[in-house]
C-alpha positions as CSV (number, residue, x, y, z in Angstrom):
1,M,2.7,-24.3,-32.3
2,L,3.9,-21.4,-30.1
3,G,1.3,-18.9,-28.8
4,L,2.2,-15.5,-27.3
5,A,0.1,-14.1,-24.6
6,L,0.1,-10.5,-23.6
7,S,0.5,-10.3,-19.9
8,T,-0.4,-6.7,-19.1
9,P,-3.4,-7.6,-16.8
10,A,-1.7,-8.4,-13.6
11,G,-2.8,-11.7,-12.1
12,A,-4.3,-13.2,-15.2
13,Q,-4.1,-17.0,-15.2
14,A,-2.5,-19.0,-18.0
15,R,-4.9,-21.4,-19.7
16,D,-4.0,-23.8,-22.6
17,I,-6.4,-22.9,-25.4
18,S,-4.6,-24.8,-28.1
19,R,-7.2,-27.6,-28.3
20,D,-10.2,-25.3,-28.1
21,T,-12.8,-25.5,-30.9
22,L,-15.4,-23.0,-32.0
23,A,-18.6,-23.1,-29.9
24,P,-21.8,-24.3,-31.6
25,N,-23.8,-21.5,-33.2
26,D,-20.9,-19.0,-33.0
27,G,-21.4,-17.5,-36.4
28,W,-21.1,-18.9,-40.0
29,A,-17.9,-20.8,-39.1
30,A,-20.0,-23.1,-36.9
31,A,-22.1,-24.2,-39.8
32,D,-21.7,-27.6,-41.6
33,G,-19.7,-29.4,-39.0
34,G,-18.1,-26.4,-37.3
35,T,-14.5,-25.4,-37.0
36,T,-12.0,-27.5,-35.0
37,G,-8.6,-26.4,-36.3
38,G,-5.8,-28.7,-35.2
39,S,-7.5,-29.9,-32.1
40,T,-7.2,-33.5,-33.0
41,A,-3.4,-33.4,-33.4
42,D,-1.6,-36.1,-31.4
43,D,1.2,-35.2,-29.0
44,A,4.0,-36.4,-31.4
45,E,3.0,-33.8,-34.0
46,R,3.0,-31.1,-31.2
47,S,6.5,-32.2,-30.0
48,A,7.9,-32.3,-33.5
49,G,6.6,-28.8,-34.1
50,S,8.3,-27.6,-30.9
51,A,11.6,-29.4,-31.9
52,A,11.5,-27.8,-35.4
53,M,11.6,-24.5,-33.7
54,G,14.7,-25.6,-31.8
55,G,12.8,-26.2,-28.6
56,R,10.4,-23.9,-26.9
57,S,11.7,-20.5,-25.9
58,S,10.2,-18.2,-23.4
59,A,11.9,-15.1,-24.7
60,A,9.8,-12.6,-26.6
61,P,11.2,-11.0,-29.7
62,S,12.4,-7.4,-29.1
63,W,9.5,-6.0,-31.2
64,L,7.0,-7.5,-28.7
65,V,8.4,-5.6,-25.7
66,A,6.7,-2.3,-25.1
67,P,8.0,0.2,-22.5
68,H,5.7,1.4,-19.7
69,R,5.9,3.8,-16.8
70,G,9.1,3.6,-14.8
71,G,11.2,2.4,-17.7
72,A,10.5,-1.3,-17.3
73,A,8.7,-3.3,-19.9
74,Y,5.5,-5.2,-20.5
75,R,6.3,-8.9,-20.9
76,Y,5.0,-11.4,-23.3
77,S,5.0,-15.1,-22.2
78,A,4.7,-18.2,-24.4
79,A,1.4,-20.0,-23.9
80,P,2.0,-23.4,-22.4
81,L,2.0,-26.4,-24.7
82,Q,-0.2,-29.4,-24.0
83,G,1.2,-31.6,-21.2
84,E,3.6,-29.0,-19.9
85,R,3.4,-28.2,-16.2
86,T,2.5,-24.6,-15.4
87,S,3.0,-22.7,-12.2
88,P,0.2,-20.7,-10.6
89,G,0.4,-16.9,-10.8
90,P,0.4,-14.2,-13.3
91,L,1.4,-14.6,-17.0
92,S,4.1,-12.1,-16.4
93,D,6.6,-13.6,-13.9
94,I,8.1,-10.7,-12.0
95,S,9.9,-12.8,-9.4
96,R,13.4,-12.2,-11.0
97,D,12.9,-8.6,-11.7
98,I,15.4,-6.1,-10.3
99,L,15.1,-2.4,-9.6
100,A,15.7,-0.3,-12.7
101,P,18.7,2.0,-12.8
102,N,18.0,5.4,-11.3
103,D,14.7,4.3,-9.7
104,G,15.3,6.2,-6.4
105,W,17.7,5.7,-3.6
106,A,17.6,1.9,-3.7
107,A,19.2,2.1,-7.1
108,A,22.4,3.7,-5.6
109,D,25.6,1.9,-4.9
110,G,25.0,-1.2,-7.0
111,G,21.3,-1.2,-7.0
112,T,18.8,-3.7,-5.6
113,T,18.4,-7.1,-7.1
114,G,16.8,-9.1,-4.3
115,G,16.8,-12.8,-4.8
116,S,17.1,-12.6,-8.6
117,T,20.2,-14.8,-8.6
118,A,18.5,-17.7,-6.6
119,D,19.0,-21.1,-8.0
120,D,16.0,-23.3,-8.7
121,A,16.3,-25.0,-5.3
122,H,15.6,-21.7,-3.6
123,V,12.5,-20.6,-5.6
124,F,9.5,-21.4,-3.5
125,T,5.8,-21.1,-3.9
126,V,4.1,-21.0,-0.5
127,R,0.4,-21.2,0.4
128,N,0.4,-21.2,4.2
129,R,2.4,-19.9,7.2
130,S,4.4,-23.1,7.7
131,E,5.6,-23.1,4.1
132,L,6.4,-19.4,4.3
133,V,8.5,-19.9,7.5
134,R,10.4,-22.7,5.9
135,A,11.1,-20.7,2.8
136,L,12.3,-17.7,4.8
137,D,14.9,-20.0,6.4
138,G,15.2,-18.0,9.6
139,G,16.2,-14.9,7.7
140,S,19.2,-16.5,6.0
141,A,21.2,-14.6,3.4
142,T,20.9,-17.3,0.8
143,P,19.5,-15.8,-2.4
144,K,15.9,-16.9,-2.5
145,I,12.6,-16.1,-4.3
146,I,9.4,-16.7,-2.3
147,R,6.1,-16.5,-4.2
148,I,3.0,-16.2,-2.2
149,A,-0.1,-17.9,-3.6
150,G,-3.5,-16.9,-2.2
151,T,-4.0,-15.8,1.4
152,I,-1.6,-16.7,4.2
153,D,-2.7,-16.1,7.8
154,A,0.2,-15.6,10.2
155,N,-2.1,-16.3,13.2
156,T,-2.1,-20.0,12.6
157,D,-0.5,-23.0,14.4
158,D,1.7,-25.6,12.8
159,D,-1.3,-27.5,11.7
160,G,-2.8,-24.5,9.9
161,D,-5.5,-23.9,12.5
162,H,-6.4,-20.2,13.2
163,L,-5.2,-18.7,16.5
164,D,-7.0,-15.8,18.1
165,C,-6.1,-13.7,21.1
166,A,-7.4,-16.1,23.6
167,D,-5.1,-18.8,22.3
168,Y,-2.1,-16.6,22.9
169,A,-3.1,-15.4,26.4
170,T,-1.2,-17.0,29.2
171,D,-0.5,-16.7,32.9
172,G,-4.0,-15.5,33.7
173,Y,-4.0,-12.5,31.4
174,S,-7.3,-10.9,30.4
175,T,-8.2,-7.5,29.1
176,R,-10.7,-7.0,31.9
177,K,-8.1,-7.8,34.6
178,Y,-5.5,-5.6,33.0
179,L,-7.8,-2.6,32.8
180,A,-8.8,-3.1,36.4
181,A,-5.2,-3.3,37.5
182,Y,-3.9,-0.2,35.7
183,D,-6.9,2.2,35.8
184,P,-5.3,5.6,36.3
185,R,-7.8,6.5,38.9
186,T,-6.3,3.9,41.2
187,W,-2.9,3.0,39.7
188,G,-1.8,6.5,39.0
189,S,0.8,7.5,36.4
190,A,3.5,4.9,37.2
191,K,4.5,2.5,34.5
192,P,2.5,-0.8,34.7
193,S,4.2,-3.5,36.6
194,G,3.1,-6.6,38.5
195,P,1.3,-9.8,37.7
196,Q,-1.0,-8.5,34.9
197,E,1.7,-6.6,33.1
198,E,4.0,-9.7,33.3
199,A,1.2,-11.8,32.0
200,R,0.6,-9.4,29.1
201,Q,4.3,-9.5,28.2
202,A,4.3,-13.3,28.2
203,S,1.1,-13.4,26.1
204,A,2.6,-10.9,23.7
205,A,5.7,-13.0,23.3
206,Q,3.6,-15.9,22.2
207,Q,1.9,-13.9,19.5
208,A,5.1,-12.3,18.4
209,E,6.6,-15.8,17.9
210,R,3.9,-16.6,15.3
211,I,3.5,-13.3,13.5
212,E,6.9,-11.7,13.4
213,L,8.6,-13.1,10.2
214,T,12.2,-12.4,9.6
215,V,13.2,-11.6,6.0
216,G,16.9,-12.0,5.3
217,S,19.3,-10.5,2.7
218,H,19.1,-11.3,-1.0
219,T,15.4,-12.1,-0.8
220,T,12.5,-11.4,-3.2
221,L,9.1,-11.8,-1.7
222,V,6.4,-11.6,-4.4
223,G,2.7,-12.2,-4.7
224,L,1.3,-14.4,-7.4
225,G,-1.6,-13.2,-9.4
226,D,-3.9,-10.4,-8.2
227,N,-5.0,-11.7,-4.8
228,A,-1.9,-12.6,-2.8
229,V,-2.4,-11.6,0.8
230,L,-0.3,-11.9,3.9
231,K,-2.7,-11.4,6.8
232,G,-1.8,-10.6,10.4
233,A,2.0,-10.7,9.8
234,S,4.8,-8.3,10.6
235,L,7.7,-8.6,8.1
236,Q,10.9,-7.8,10.0
237,L,13.9,-6.7,8.0
238,R,16.6,-6.5,10.7
239,G,20.0,-5.7,9.2
240,A,18.9,-7.2,5.9
241,N,20.5,-6.1,2.6
242,N,19.1,-6.3,-0.9
243,V,15.5,-7.2,-0.4
244,I,12.5,-6.8,-2.8
245,V,8.8,-7.0,-1.8
246,R,6.3,-6.7,-4.6
247,N,2.7,-7.3,-5.6
248,L,1.5,-8.3,-2.1
249,E,-1.3,-7.2,0.2
250,L,-0.3,-7.0,3.8
251,R,-3.2,-6.4,6.1
252,D,-4.1,-6.2,9.8
253,A,-0.9,-6.7,11.8
254,Y,-3.2,-6.9,14.9
255,D,-1.7,-6.6,18.4
256,C,-3.7,-8.7,20.8
257,F,-1.9,-7.2,23.8
258,P,-1.4,-3.4,23.7
259,V,0.4,-1.9,26.7
260,W,-0.8,1.2,28.6
261,Q,1.7,4.0,28.8
262,P,0.4,6.5,31.4
263,N,2.7,9.4,30.5
264,T,2.5,9.4,26.7
265,G,1.2,12.6,25.4
266,G,0.3,13.9,28.8
267,L,-2.9,11.9,29.0
268,G,-1.5,8.4,28.4
269,D,-2.0,6.2,25.4
270,W,-2.1,2.6,24.2
271,K,1.1,1.4,22.5
272,T,1.1,-1.4,20.0
273,A,4.0,-3.6,18.8
274,Y,3.6,-4.5,15.1
275,D,4.2,-2.8,11.8
276,N,3.1,-4.5,8.6
277,I,6.7,-4.0,7.4
278,W,9.6,-2.8,9.7
279,L,13.0,-2.0,8.4
280,R,15.7,-1.8,11.1
281,G,19.2,-1.3,9.8
282,A,18.1,-2.6,6.4
283,T,19.7,-1.4,3.2
284,H,18.9,-1.6,-0.5
285,V,15.2,-2.4,-0.2
286,W,12.6,-2.0,-3.0
287,I,9.0,-2.1,-2.0
288,D,6.7,-2.0,-5.0
289,H,3.0,-2.5,-5.8
290,V,2.2,-3.4,-2.2
291,S,-1.0,-2.7,-0.4
292,L,-0.9,-2.1,3.3
293,S,-3.9,-1.5,5.6
294,D,-5.7,-2.4,8.8
295,K,-8.4,-4.2,6.7
296,G,-10.2,-6.6,9.0
297,H,-9.9,-4.7,12.2
298,L,-10.0,-0.9,11.9
299,D,-8.7,0.9,15.0
300,E,-11.6,3.4,14.8
301,Q,-13.9,0.5,15.5
302,E,-12.0,-0.4,18.7
303,P,-13.4,0.7,22.1
304,T,-12.0,3.5,24.3
305,Y,-10.3,2.7,27.5
306,F,-9.0,5.2,30.0
307,G,-10.2,7.9,27.6
308,R,-8.0,6.7,24.7
309,N,-8.6,4.6,21.6
310,Y,-7.6,1.1,22.3
311,L,-5.2,0.9,19.4
312,R,-4.3,-2.4,17.8
313,H,-1.9,-1.4,15.0
314,D,1.4,0.5,14.9
315,G,2.8,1.5,11.5
316,L,2.2,0.3,8.1
317,L,5.8,0.7,7.0
318,D,8.4,2.0,9.4
319,I,12.0,2.7,8.3
320,T,14.3,3.2,11.3
321,N,17.6,2.4,13.0
322,A,19.9,3.7,10.2
323,S,18.1,1.9,7.4
324,D,19.3,3.3,4.1
325,L,18.8,3.3,0.3
326,V,15.1,2.4,0.1
327,T,12.6,2.9,-2.8
328,V,8.9,2.6,-2.2
329,S,6.9,2.8,-5.4
330,W,3.4,2.3,-6.7
331,S,2.1,1.2,-3.4
332,R,-1.1,1.9,-1.5
333,F,-1.4,2.9,2.2
334,A,-5.0,2.9,3.5
335,D,-7.3,3.0,6.5
336,H,-4.7,3.6,9.1
337,D,-3.5,6.1,11.7
338,K,0.3,6.3,11.6
339,A,1.3,5.1,8.2
340,M,5.1,5.6,7.8
341,L,7.8,6.7,10.2
342,I,11.3,7.3,8.8
343,G,13.6,7.7,11.8
344,N,12.2,6.9,15.2
345,G,14.0,9.3,17.6
346,D,15.3,12.9,17.8
347,T,18.4,11.6,19.7
348,A,19.2,8.8,17.2
349,T,22.2,10.6,15.8
350,G,23.5,7.4,14.3
351,D,20.8,8.0,11.6
352,R,22.7,10.9,10.2
353,G,23.8,10.2,6.7
354,K,21.3,7.3,6.5
355,L,17.6,7.0,6.0
356,R,17.8,7.9,2.3
357,V,14.4,7.0,1.0
358,T,12.5,7.6,-2.3
359,L,8.7,7.5,-2.2
360,H,7.0,7.8,-5.6
361,H,3.7,7.0,-7.2
362,N,2.1,5.9,-3.9
363,E,-1.4,6.4,-2.7
364,F,-2.2,7.5,0.9
365,E,-5.9,7.1,1.4
366,S,-7.7,7.5,4.8
367,V,-4.4,7.9,6.6
368,V,-4.5,10.1,9.7
369,Q,-0.8,11.0,9.9
370,R,2.8,10.1,9.1
371,A,2.7,9.9,5.3
372,P,5.6,10.1,6.1
373,R,7.1,11.7,9.2
374,V,10.8,12.1,8.8
375,R,13.8,12.5,11.0
376,F,17.4,12.9,9.7
377,G,16.8,11.3,6.3
378,Q,17.0,12.7,2.8
379,V,13.6,11.7,1.4
380,H,12.5,12.3,-2.2
381,L,8.7,12.5,-2.2
382,Y,7.3,12.8,-5.7
383,N,4.2,12.0,-7.7
384,N,2.3,10.7,-4.7
385,R,-1.5,10.8,-4.3
386,Y,-3.2,11.8,-1.0
387,V,-6.9,11.3,-0.4
388,V,-8.6,12.4,2.8
389,P,-12.2,11.1,2.7
390,A,-15.2,13.4,3.2
391,D,-16.1,11.8,6.5
392,A,-12.6,12.0,8.1
393,H,-12.9,13.3,11.6
394,D,-9.5,12.7,12.9
395,Y,-7.1,13.7,10.1
396,R,-4.0,15.3,11.6
397,Y,-1.4,15.9,8.8
398,S,0.3,14.2,5.9
399,I,4.0,15.3,5.8
400,G,5.9,15.4,9.1
401,V,9.0,17.5,9.1
402,S,11.2,16.6,12.1
403,T,14.7,16.8,13.4
404,E,17.4,17.3,10.7
405,S,15.1,16.0,8.0
406,G,15.5,16.9,4.3
407,I,12.3,16.3,2.5
408,Y,12.3,17.1,-1.2
409,A,8.6,17.1,-2.3
410,E,7.7,17.4,-6.0
411,N,4.4,17.2,-7.9
412,N,2.2,15.6,-5.3
413,A,-1.6,15.8,-5.3
414,F,-3.9,16.2,-2.4
415,T,-7.7,15.7,-2.4
416,T,-9.4,16.7,0.8
417,P,-12.9,17.7,2.2
418,G,-13.7,21.3,3.0
419,H,-12.6,21.2,6.6
420,V,-9.1,20.2,5.8
421,E,-7.0,23.1,4.6
422,V,-3.6,23.4,2.9
423,A,-2.1,24.5,6.2
424,D,-3.1,21.2,7.7
425,L,-1.0,19.1,5.3
426,V,2.4,19.8,6.8
427,K,3.4,19.5,10.5
428,S,6.8,20.4,11.9
429,W,8.6,19.2,15.1
430,N,12.0,20.7,15.3
431,G,12.2,20.8,11.5
432,T,14.1,23.4,9.7
433,A,13.5,22.9,5.9
434,L,11.1,21.6,3.3
435,H,11.5,21.8,-0.4
436,Q,8.2,21.7,-2.3
437,S,7.2,22.3,-5.9
438,G,4.3,21.4,-8.2
439,T,1.8,20.6,-5.4
440,L,-1.9,20.4,-6.3
441,F,-4.6,20.8,-3.6
442,N,-8.1,19.8,-4.8
443,G,-7.0,20.5,-8.3
444,Y,-5.4,23.9,-7.7
445,P,-1.6,24.7,-7.5
446,V,-0.5,25.7,-4.0
447,D,2.8,26.5,-2.2
448,L,2.9,24.2,0.8
449,L,5.9,25.9,2.3
450,A,4.6,29.5,2.1
451,I,1.2,28.5,3.5
452,H,2.7,26.4,6.3
453,N,4.9,29.3,7.3
454,A,2.1,31.8,7.2
455,Y,-0.4,29.8,9.2
456,N,1.8,28.1,11.7
457,S,4.4,30.8,12.5
458,G,2.9,31.3,16.0
459,S,3.4,27.7,17.0
460,E,6.2,26.4,14.8
461,R,9.3,28.1,13.5
462,D,9.3,28.9,9.8
463,L,10.8,26.3,7.4
464,T,13.3,27.2,4.7
465,A,13.3,25.8,1.2
466,D,16.9,24.7,1.4
467,V,17.1,21.0,2.4
468,G,20.8,20.7,1.5
469,W,20.5,18.3,-1.4
470,T,18.9,17.8,-4.8
471,P,17.7,14.3,-6.0
472,T,19.4,12.8,-9.0
473,L,18.1,9.2,-8.8
474,H,14.5,9.1,-10.0
475,T,12.2,8.0,-12.8
476,K,10.3,10.4,-15.0
477,I,8.6,13.0,-12.8
478,D,5.0,13.7,-14.1
479,S,2.8,16.6,-13.3
480,A,0.8,16.2,-10.1
481,A,-2.4,16.0,-12.1
482,T,-1.0,13.2,-14.3
483,A,0.4,11.3,-11.4
484,D,-2.9,11.6,-9.5
485,R,-4.7,9.8,-12.3
486,E,-2.0,7.2,-12.9
487,V,-1.6,6.4,-9.3
488,A,-5.4,6.0,-8.8
489,R,-5.3,3.4,-11.6
490,G,-2.0,1.7,-11.0
491,A,-0.9,1.7,-7.3
492,G,-1.2,-1.3,-5.1
493,A,-1.1,-5.1,-5.2
494,G,-2.5,-6.9,-8.2
495,R,-1.7,-3.9,-10.5
496,T,1.8,-4.7,-11.6
497,P,2.3,-4.1,-15.4
């Protein structure tokens, strides 16, 4: 007997119900001996039934496949037969999914397929850091699928024991000694140097060795079920091509050893090292239904040293160094300062013609800035949801228009408290243009460009509406109101269709 299970709830676990019987007292069918169906059938009868159908097939008939948002499909999976081995994870196996045609920039020039062609020997289910490192294979280009089950903590040793900052500290480093050595009142404005800075660098190198995880070309990294978490890690895509990351929560890429930079911003600032995901020279990357945050250690709860917040996190997702053809969809960015940087320098002219990125159906909640900030790239920003909480006291902006950027923003929705105005949503540094249409602000249509120019003309030059290009690769573009509702329900890890 073949059962079909609808797998729309992401993360539901498969359970064999074929020998279940009706519970006692469960209605009239429980009377006079109850109802047991074929629960007493022996395995031979079950095997014969399977053989009569020509063997068990996992393919669903075409009439059982229903389209959903984005043009993909709900999947139906055959319920496992008695005695069959089942893998952990969702009923709907998304590990061999590829990016749909036209789904943003990552669909260009052959599309993005990740590790979908991996043979069985290169499909891994990993449950701890050591297994994950082995599966990543040093960032090799061998096609591979890596499925993360449960929570993996990157800050662990080879035996799986947790490592904290004290375990990484070496050569006599301590926060107390570092602060004493480089207090601006005695050290001045010179770049830190000497024994404590050297000890900080050595300590930072030990942490980086554990938490920086290199992802190679032709890789799919996918979470199983609705609670797959990678904690404390920084995924590094250096020169990688054709990578998919889906259905995964990445949280708290915590830097134990921030460096003091006395001349940053005029007053100095703390600089941290790790992004949850960092693309450097990476191409054809699809990031989908991923949740990224500082959950566990919020920067706002860190102390203040030298008059500045002692930051522990850098970006959630940074796309730099001529990375190109990237789609980020149905993902959630939350509880963070600088969320996403696309292009990391005004003088990085090698980024020209690169940094083509699509951001759609993402949620930015409790994000202070960079959602995103763009240099050079052609960025299509549509159907995203922005939420600034009522108690936000440090919100700076959402969309950053910088050197030679071409942001094409369509049908995005912003919800903010009363002290955040439309003019606060866009910030420009050497930017020249921003296309916007269909924007909602607290439920009302607004013209971001006109309001930006009107309110910021004294401090920033006016932006034009001509960004020099028009997007052609995209899924259905909904109204901002529709997208706002859909993204609230569907964005983030554990919510794949």
